[in-house]
C-alpha positions in Angstrom: 24.0 64.2 -21.1 22.4 60.9 -19.5 24.7 58.1 -18.3 24.1 55.4 -20.8 21.2 52.6 -19.2 23.5 49.1 -18.7 21.1 46.3 -19.6 23.6 43.8 -19.3 23.2 40.3 -16.9 25.4 41.6 -14.1 24.3 45.1 -14.1 20.6 43.2 -13.5 22.0 40.4 -11.4 24.0 43.0 -9.1 21.2 45.7 -8.8 18.5 42.6 -7.9 20.6 41.7 -5.6 20.7 45.5 -4.1 17.4 45.8 -4.1 17.0 42.9 -1.9 18.3 44.1 0.5 17.2 46.2 4.0 18.5 48.5 5.7 17.9 48.6 9.5 18.9 51.0 11.9 19.6 51.7 15.6 21.9 49.8 17.8 19.4 47.1 19.4 17.9 47.4 16.3 20.8 46.2 14.4 21.8 43.4 17.6 18.8 41.7 16.9 18.7 41.1 13.7 22.7 39.5 13.5 21.6 37.4 16.6 19.3 36.3 14.0 21.6 32.7 12.8 19.3 33.2 9.7 19.9 37.0 9.4 22.7 37.9 6.4 24.5 40.6 6.6 26.4 42.1 3.4 27.2 46.0 5.2 27.4 47.3 8.4 27.7 50.9 8.9 28.9 52.5 11.4 30.0 56.6 12.8 33.1 57.2 12.9 32.2 59.4 15.8 30.4 56.1 17.8 32.3 56.0 21.5 33.2 52.9 22.5 30.9 50.9 24.6 29.6 47.3 24.4 26.9 47.1 22.5 29.3 48.4 19.6 31.2 45.7 19.9 28.8 43.0 19.9 27.9 44.2 16.8 30.9 44.6 14.9 32.0 41.0 16.7 28.4 39.1 15.0 28.6 41.1 11.6 32.6 39.9 11.5 31.6 36.3 12.1 29.1 36.4 9.4 31.4 37.8 6.8 30.3 41.2 6.8 32.2 44.8 5.2 32.2 47.2 8.1 32.3 50.8 6.6 33.2 53.4 8.9 30.9 57.2 7.9 30.9 61.1 8.6 27.6 61.4 10.6 26.3 63.1 7.8 27.2 60.1 5.5 25.2 57.6 7.7 22.4 59.6 7.9 21.6 59.5 4.5 22.0 55.7 4.5 19.9 55.4 7.6 17.0 57.9 6.2 17.0 58.7 10.1 19.3 60.7 11.5 17.5 61.0 15.4 17.6 57.8 15.9 20.1 55.4 14.0 22.6 55.8 16.8 25.0 55.6 14.7 24.4 52.1 13.1 22.8 50.6 10.0 23.5 47.6 8.9 22.4 46.4 5.2 20.5 42.5 5.5 19.1 39.9 3.3 16.5 38.6 5.7 15.2 34.5 4.6 11.9 35.5 3.3 12.9 39.0 1.6 12.4 38.7 -1.8 11.0 40.3 -4.9 7.7 39.2 -6.1 8.5 38.1 -9.2 10.7 35.4 -7.4 8.1 34.3 -5.6 5.7 34.3 -9.1 8.0 31.9 -11.1 8.3 29.8 -7.4 5.2 29.4 -7.2 3.1 29.3 -10.3 -0.2 27.2 -10.1 -0.2 26.8 -6.4 -3.0 28.0 -4.2 -0.8 31.1 -2.1 -2.4 33.2 0.0 -1.0 36.6 0.5 -1.4 40.1 1.9 -1.1 43.4 -0.2 -0.8 46.6 1.7 -2.4 49.6 0.5 -1.2 52.5 2.1 -0.6 51.5 5.4 0.8 53.8 7.6 0.9 53.1 11.0 4.3 51.6 11.8 2.8 49.9 14.7 -0.2 48.1 12.5 2.9 46.9 9.4 4.1 45.1 12.4 1.1 43.4 13.5 0.6 43.1 10.5 3.5 41.4 9.7 3.1 38.9 12.9 0.1 37.3 12.3 1.0 36.8 8.9 4.1 35.4 10.0 1.6 33.1 12.8 -1.2 31.8 10.4 -1.4 30.8 7.1 -0.2 33.1 5.1 2.8 32.8 2.4 3.5 36.5 2.0 3.3 39.7 2.3 3.5 42.2 -0.9 5.1 45.3 0.7 5.3 48.2 -1.7 8.2 50.2 -1.5 6.3 53.7 -1.3 2.9 54.5 0.2 3.6 52.3 2.7 5.3 52.3 6.8 8.9 50.7 5.9 10.6 49.0 7.9 11.9 50.7 11.2 12.3 50.1 14.6 8.9 50.5 15.4 7.5 48.2 13.1 10.0 45.5 14.5 9.1 46.0 17.5 5.8 45.9 17.0 6.3 42.6 15.0 8.1 40.8 18.0 11.2 40.3 16.0 8.9 38.3 13.2 10.2 40.6 10.4 13.6 39.2 10.7 11.9 35.7 9.5 9.0 37.1 8.1 7.7 36.3 3.5 7.8 40.2 2.8 7.8 40.4 -1.2 8.7 43.6 -2.1 7.4 45.8 -5.2 7.7 49.4 -6.8 4.3 50.0 -7.5 1.5 48.1 -5.8 -1.3 48.1 -9.0 1.7 46.3 -11.9 2.3 43.7 -9.5 -1.1 43.0 -8.6 -1.5 42.8 -12.4 1.0 40.8 -12.3 -0.2 38.1 -10.2 -3.7 38.2 -11.9 -1.8 37.3 -15.2 -0.8 34.1 -13.7 -4.3 33.0 -12.3 -4.3 34.6 -8.5 -7.5 36.4 -7.9 -7.1 39.8 -6.2 -9.9 40.6 -3.2 -10.6 43.3 -1.3 -12.1 44.1 2.1 -14.9 46.1 1.5 -18.5 46.9 4.2 -20.7 46.9 0.9 -19.9 43.6 0.0 -22.4 40.7 -0.5 -19.9 37.4 0.6 -18.9 37.2 3.3 -14.7 36.4 4.7 -15.9 32.8 6.3 -17.9 32.0 2.4 -15.1 32.7 0.8 -13.2 30.1 -0.6 -11.6 30.8 -4.1 -9.8 27.3 -4.3 -7.0 28.6 -6.1 -3.9 31.4 -5.5 -5.1 34.6 -3.6 -4.6 37.7 -2.9 -6.1 40.3 -0.1 -5.3 43.3 0.2 -6.1 45.3 3.0 -6.3 49.1 2.8 -5.2 53.0 4.6 -6.5 52.7 8.0 -8.9 55.9 7.3 -9.7 55.5 3.7 -9.1 51.8 3.4 -8.5 50.4 -0.5 -7.7 53.2 -3.2 -10.3 54.0 -6.0 -7.4 52.2 -8.6 -6.8 49.2 -6.4 -10.3 48.1 -6.3 -11.2 49.0 -9.6 -8.5 45.8 -10.9 -10.0 43.7 -7.5 -12.1 40.3 -8.9 -13.9 39.7 -5.8 -15.3 41.9 -2.9 -16.3 40.1 0.6 -16.9 41.7 3.8 -16.6 40.7 7.7 -19.9 40.8 9.6 -20.2 43.6 12.2 -22.9 43.3 15.5 -23.5 46.2 17.7 -23.1 49.2 14.9 -19.6 48.6 14.7 -18.7 49.7 11.6 -15.0 48.8 10.6 -12.2 46.8 12.4 -8.3 47.8 12.8 -6.2 46.5 9.6 -4.3 44.7 11.8 -7.1 42.8 13.2 -8.3 42.5 10.0 -4.9 41.1 8.7 -5.3 38.4 11.9 -8.6 37.2 10.4 -7.8 36.7 7.0 -4.3 34.8 8.2 -6.8 32.4 10.8 -9.5 32.5 8.4 
């Protein structure tokens, strides 16, 4: 028998809170996150088998200073939380980052504003994701639409490649990219994909309104279903027979165009 669904305001508010949390793992990664004054930590997870270490003591002290709940687990239970037993080093943390929120919250607070977003459609390489986040954070990008599935997710490799900017980058979480893009389109945003066959060049494209640039998979590009729903296609002109650019380089060109 299925458990009845709870749609009460209190339950939905609680669910939204937990959906807004990001779990990171690894001793150095968690320590660096907690050293950021703007990072809010909800819960610190530790393996009960951890041996005494200065870095663990520092992590615990920082977590306590931020009012976090500290929970000890058996190693197997901790691995279910971190989803990476080989690299979590007995430490994981549930964080609420300053720029990490659900995409519908962004829509609600940015209606009729000419924002620019990047949307990721199958970006699998953690280093690419980290560099995209870094460029977006440094450039003229108001948010990165990051689906829960189909892309690399935030892990120590991404954090390292982002040079720590992931802790303050404007990350917008969504479950399904197509659904999220449709919601943005209904609010008047233009969805644009990069295509080598497009007639319009990136430097000539000036929508004058909210716009979302979709970055596709490293080998296959933007998926067909996302390309079909797009409003515009633009290209980056290439010289010397070069067919395409790395997706992180493309993100940088968009961020500083």
